[in-house]
VMD Tcl script that draws the C-alpha trace (Angstrom):
set ca {
  {88.74 129.44 -101.90}
  {89.06 125.96 -100.44}
  {86.02 123.68 -100.76}
  {85.19 120.09 -99.86}
  {82.37 117.77 -100.93}
  {81.42 114.21 -100.11}
  {82.38 111.81 -102.88}
  {80.02 109.20 -104.31}
  {82.37 106.65 -105.92}
  {86.04 105.95 -106.27}
  {87.70 107.77 -109.16}
  {91.11 108.68 -110.58}
  {92.19 112.02 -109.06}
  {93.94 112.92 -112.34}
  {90.53 112.95 -114.03}
  {89.21 115.35 -111.43}
  {92.21 117.64 -111.74}
  {91.77 117.82 -115.53}
  {88.07 118.53 -115.15}
  {88.73 121.41 -112.67}
  {91.50 123.11 -114.71}
  {89.19 125.19 -116.94}
  {87.53 126.54 -113.79}
  {90.80 127.49 -112.09}
  {90.68 124.51 -109.75}
  {93.88 123.20 -108.21}
  {95.33 121.11 -105.40}
  {92.61 118.49 -105.63}
  {92.91 115.59 -103.18}
  {90.76 112.98 -101.48}
  {90.72 112.93 -97.66}
  {88.65 110.06 -96.38}
  {85.29 110.46 -98.07}
  {85.83 114.13 -99.01}
  {87.06 115.68 -102.23}
  {88.99 118.82 -101.32}
  {90.26 121.44 -103.78}
  {90.91 125.14 -104.27}
  {88.96 127.10 -106.81}
  {88.26 130.70 -107.81}
  {85.14 132.01 -106.08}
  {83.42 132.96 -109.28}
  {83.79 129.47 -110.74}
  {82.75 127.43 -107.68}
  {79.14 126.83 -108.64}
  {79.96 125.89 -112.29}
  {82.61 123.38 -111.14}
  {80.25 121.91 -108.59}
  {77.55 121.33 -111.22}
  {80.02 119.60 -113.55}
  {81.24 117.31 -110.72}
  {77.64 116.45 -109.84}
  {76.68 115.76 -113.46}
  {79.64 113.39 -113.86}
  {78.59 111.61 -110.66}
  {81.74 112.24 -108.68}
  {80.16 114.00 -105.68}
  {76.82 113.97 -103.83}
}
mol new
graphics top color blue
foreach p $ca { graphics top sphere $p radius 0.5 }
foreach p [lrange $ca 0 end-1] q [lrange $ca 1 end] { graphics top cylinder $p $q radius 0.2 }
display resetview
């Protein structure tokens, strides 16, 4: 499943990719002000919470 979220601050995309790996996330990229990546449906909400906690997305 492909998802996109608005980013808060600039960050190193490598850090995001490493953070998403345990959740099955892949193909992370930044397009304008959006973080876009693919993730398994069952892990989407968990990955979203972690990204919010770390302050990467709104």
